[in-house]
PAZAPA-4460 file (N, C-alpha, C; in steps of 0.05 Angstrom, whole numbers, plus 32768, in hexadecimal, padded with zeros to 4 digits):
% residues 76
    n_x    n_y    n_z   ca_x   ca_y   ca_z    c_x    c_y    c_z   seq   type   mol
   7F7F   8100   802E   7F8A   8112   801B   7F6D   8118   800D     1      M     A
   7F5F   8127   8009   7F48   8138   7FFB   7F56   8150   7FE6     2      V     A
   7F47   8133   7FC9   7F46   815C   7FB0   7F23   815D   7FB3     3      I     A
   7F27   8170   7FA4   7F0A   8180   7FA3   7F13   8185   7F86     4      L     A
   7EF4   8171   7F7B   7EF5   8163   7F55   7EEB   817D   7F47     5      R     A
   7EDE   8189   7F4B   7ECA   8196   7F3D   7EAE   81A0   7F56     6      G     A
   7E96   8193   7F50   7E8E   8192   7F72   7E8A   817B   7F84     7      D     A
   7EA3   816C   7F7E   7EA2   815A   7F8B   7EB2   8156   7F9A     8      H     A
   7EB5   813F   7FB5   7ECE   8143   7FC7   7ED3   812D   7FC7     9      L     A
   7EF1   8124   7FB9   7F01   810B   7FB6   7F12   80F7   7FD1    10      L     A
   7F10   80FA   7FD2   7F20   80E8   7FF1   7F31   80CE   7FEA    11      K     A
   7F43   80CD   7FEE   7F61   80AE   7FE4   7F70   80AB   8006    12      F     A
   7F67   8097   800E   7F69   8087   8024   7F81   807B   8022    13      N     A
   7F92   806D   8003   7FA9   805D   8000   7FBA   807D   7FFF    14      Y     A
   7FB7   8094   7FFF   7FC8   80A6   8000   7FE3   80A6   8014    15      M     A
   7FDA   808C   8027   7FE7   8091   803F   8003   808A   8038    16      A     A
   800E   809A   804C   8035   8095   8048   803A   806E   8052    17      K     A
   8050   8071   803B   8058   8055   802E   8072   804A   804A    18      S     A
   8071   8036   8051   8083   8025   8061   8093   8024   8054    19      R     A
   8094   800F   803D   809F   8004   8033   809B   7FFD   8014    20      G     A
   8099   7FF2   800E   80A6   7FDF   7FE7   807E   7FD9   7FEC    21      L     A
   807A   7FC7   8000   8065   7FB3   8004   8050   7FCF   7FFF    22      G     A
   804F   7FEB   8016   8034   7FED   8016   8035   8007   7FF5    23      D     A
   804A   8002   7FF1   804A   8016   7FCB   8041   8003   7FB6    24      S     A
   803F   7FE9   7FBF   8032   7FD3   7FA9   8010   7FD0   7FAA    25      I     A
   800D   7FC8   7FC0   7FF8   7FCF   7FDA   7FEA   7FEE   7FC1    26      E     A
   7FEC   8005   7FB7   7FE6   8018   7FB7   7FDB   8022   7FA1    27      K     A
   7FEB   800A   7F95   7FF3   8011   7F72   7FE2   7FF5   7F61    28      I     A
   7FDC   7FE2   7F7F   7FCA   7FD4   7F69   7FB5   7FCB   7F73    29      T     A
   7FB1   7FE1   7F87   7F8B   7FEB   7F9A   7F84   7FFF   7F76    30      K     A
   7F96   801A   7F7A   7F99   802D   7F62   7F88   801C   7F4F    31      A     A
   7F97   800A   7F3C   7F8E   7FF4   7F26   7F7D   7FE6   7F22    32      T     A
   7F76   7FE8   7F3E   7F58   7FD4   7F43   7F66   7FB1   7F40    33      G     A
   7F72   7FAD   7F42   7F87   7F8D   7F45   7F7D   7F7D   7F58    34      I     A
   7F7E   7F98   7F6B   7F75   7F88   7F8B   7F57   7F93   7F98    35      K     A
   7F4A   7F95   7F80   7F37   7F89   7F89   7F30   7F6A   7F77    36      K     A
   7F3F   7F63   7F63   7F3E   7F4E   7F4F   7F45   7F38   7F64    37      V     A
   7F54   7F34   7F6D   7F69   7F2E   7F71   7F51   7F24   7F95    38      V     A
   7F41   7F2C   7FA1   7F38   7F36   7FB7   7F20   7F27   7FA9    39      D     A
   7F11   7F22   7F91   7F03   7F15   7F8C   7F09   7EF4   7F88    40      T     A
   7F1D   7EF5   7F75   7F28   7ED2   7F74   7F28   7EC5   7F94    41      V     A
   7F3F   7ED3   7FA9   7F3E   7EC4   7FB6   7F29   7EB9   7FC3    42      A     A
   7F15   7EDC   7FCF   7EF3   7ECC   7FD6   7EEF   7EB2   7FCB    43      K     A
   7EF2   7EBB   7FB2   7EDC   7EA4   7FA0   7EF2   7E81   7FA3    44      A     A
   7F0B   7E80   7FA3   7F10   7E6A   7FA5   7F12   7E64   7FC4    45      T     A
   7F15   7E71   7FCC   7F18   7E73   7FF4   7F33   7E67   7FF3    46      G     A
   7F44   7E7A   7FE4   7F60   7E7C   7FEE   7F75   7E99   8001    47      K     A
   7F7B   7E95   800E   7F8D   7EAF   8010   7F9B   7EB3   7FF6    48      D     A
   7F9B   7ED1   7FF4   7FAB   7ECF   7FD6   7FD0   7EE8   7FE1    49      C     A
   7FC6   7EEA   8007   7FE4   7EEF   8016   7FEA   7F05   8004    50      G     A
   7FE2   7F1D   800D   7FE4   7F2B   8007   7FFA   7F43   8017    51      C     A
   7FF2   7F3D   8036   7FED   7F42   804D   8012   7F43   8047    52      K     A
   8010   7F21   804F   8024   7F24   8051   803F   7F20   8042    53      K     A
   8037   7F27   8028   804B   7F35   8014   8056   7F47   8017    54      R     A
   8036   7F59   801F   8046   7F79   801F   8055   7F7E   803A    55      R     A
   8050   7F74   804C   8055   7F6E   805E   807B   7F66   8068    56      D     A
   8080   7F4D   8053   8097   7F44   8052   80A7   7F5D   803F    57      S     A
   8097   7F62   8029   80AD   7F77   801A   80B3   7F94   801D    58      L     A
   809E   7F9C   803A   80AA   7FB5   804C   80BB   7FAD   8061    59      N     A
   80CA   7F9B   8063   80CE   7F8D   8078   80EF   7F8A   806A    60      R     A
   80E8   7F82   8053   8108   7F79   8041   810F   7F9A   8031    61      A     A
   80FD   7FA5   802B   8101   7FBE   801D   80F5   7FD3   802B    62      F     A
   80FE   7FEB   803C   80F3   7FFA   8044   80FA   8019   8041    63      P     A
   80E5   802B   8044   80F4   8044   8040   8104   8057   8050    64      Y     A
   8106   804A   8061   810E   805F   8077   8116   804F   808B    65      N     A
   8127   8044   808D   8134   802F   80A1   8141   8030   80BA    66      P     A
   813C   801D   80CB   8143   802B   80E0   815C   8031   80DE    67      R     A
   8169   8048   80F6   818F   8045   80F1   81A1   8056   80DE    68      G     A
   8194   8057   80C7   8192   8068   80AA   81A3   8081   80BA    69      S     A
   81AB   808A   80A4   81B4   80AC   80A6   81A2   80B8   80A2    70      W     A
   8190   80B4   8097   816E   80C0   808E   815D   80C3   80A4    71      L     A
   8164   80B4   80A7   814B   80AF   80CC   8155   80C0   80D9    72      S     A
   8171   80BE   80DC   8175   80CC   80F6   8179   80EB   80E9    73      E     A
   817B   80F4   80CE   817C   810B   80D8   8164   810F   80D7    74      R     A
   814D   810A   80D7   8132   811E   80C7   8123   8111   80DD    75      F     A
   812F   8106   8105   8125   8107   8113   8106   8122   8120    76      K     A
***
């Protein structure tokens, strides 16, 4: 998504379509700056934060358009 603001073009890469709840939470944490803090702490401690695994788990548990639903069949 590209937005014109004054003389500047702002490009938002985090506006891709969410597959599920995990993607939405990731967008919120990126927009608020929480993700950057978590990544900095994870790098300093040398431990993985588990963000990708958690995101994928939430996407599988709470998908926005599960296969086989009446909605996915209607809008093929």
